[in-house]
N, C-alpha and C positions, 0 to 999 in steps of 0.2 A: 264581425260577430260569427262565430263558426260553432256548431254545435260539436261537441267532443264526445266519444265513445268511451266506457271503460265497462270492466266487468261490474255488474251490480252487485250489491249486497243485502242481506236482509234489513239492514239498518235503511238503505236506500228505501224499501218499500214501506217501511214504518213512518220515514220522513215525507215520502210523496203523498202518502194516505191524508195526511195533514193539509195539503196544499193542491188538490185534484182540481183540475178545470171542472166548472159546472156540469158540462155537457158529460162528463167521464162519470162523475159523482152521479148524475141523474140515471146513466146507463147501469152503475152497480145497483142501485136503489131499485131500477126498475127488473132487475135479475133477481131481486127477492135479499140483497146483502143489507144487513143492518150494520154490522161492524167492519168498518172499512179498512182499519187497520188489519184485522185477522184475513180479510179478502185479499189484499194485496199481498201479504205475508205468505198465505197459502198459494198465491198464484206464483210467488217465486219460489216456494218450496217444490212445487211440482215441474218446475222448468228445469229444463237441461241445458239450455241456453238463456242468459237474461244480461241485457246491457244496460247501464246507465246512460242518459244522455244529461250532458250538463253544458250550460252556458255560462261564461265568465265565472267557472268553477261553482255554479249553483246548480243543483239538480232539477232537472225540469221534465224528466220522465225516465220510463222503464218500457223496453219491449222485451218479449220472452216468447220462447216456444217449448211446448209440452207435448207429450204423447196424445195423440187423438184418439179417437174410438177403436182405431186398429193400427197395425204397424205400418199402414200405407198413408196414413193422415196425419199430418202435425197441427197441433192448436195454437194458433198463432194471437199473441195479445199485446196491446200498449195502452198506457194510460199516461197522462200528462198535466203540468200545471198550465195556468194561463199563458205563461211565456213562450209555450210552444208556438202560438199565434204570431210570436216575433220572428220566426225564422221557417216559414212555412216549407221554402225551398229546402233546406236544410232537412227538415222532418220528412219530406216527401223522398230525398235522394237517399236519406239512411235508411228508410222504409224499404225502397226498393232493393237496396244492398242486402239489407237484414233478409228479405223475402227470398232472395236470391241464395242466400248462406242458408236457410231453413230447406229450401228446396234441394240442397245437397243431402240433407237427412231424410227426408221425405218424398215420395213423388207428388204430392199433393198437401197443401197447406190452407188454413182457413179458420173460419170462427163464425160467429153472428155480430151483428152491431144493432145497438138502439135505433130505430128508425128515425128517432128525434135527434140524434147525433149526427147532425148535419156536417158538420167538420170532418170527422172521422169518416164519413162515407165520402166526402169529396178527396181526402186524402188516399183512401182505398182505390178509389176510381183511377187516380192519377198514378197509383203505384202499379196497376194493372190487374187487379183482382175482378173477378166475374161475380156478379149478385145473382145468385140461382133460384133462391125462393124467399117469400116472406112467411115466416114463423110467428105463432102466438106463443108466448111463454110467460108465463106468472100473470097472465091477462095483459100483457104488453106485446107490442109488435117489434120483430126483429128482423132484420135481413140477413140470410146465410150468404157468406162469401166465400171463394175458394180461388186459388191459383193452382196450375197444374203444371209440372214440370214439362218443359219440351225436350223432347228427345230428337236429336238431328241424325 
């Protein structure tokens, strides 16, 4: 089994919203989102890069890149179904490749992750992100993470 990538569609965002991994659902709720369909559609719509991850022709995740707070920072995001746990090596490999693609658009990419989303935290560390601080948002704790383009 190998995860395949393709361009994501708005329909993918709607489909994934109905089968999110519990940890991802908890993170969106901690951010204050109550309409998960709307949240994922909005994330897709503001992204200038978005890929669907499929396993055996089943949608298991979406990863995207949107403009951050300024022209030097991209906001990277990913959400998945429970099936992502079946292929952790593929998820980390594709996350690493996607991060490098994103660093071709911005000198730094990052975001924040819910402190209870242990699986995403582990994957982000394996991909090479640096956790720079703990934030309190909406009365919940998050870690801000970043990866900076290496110039040789």
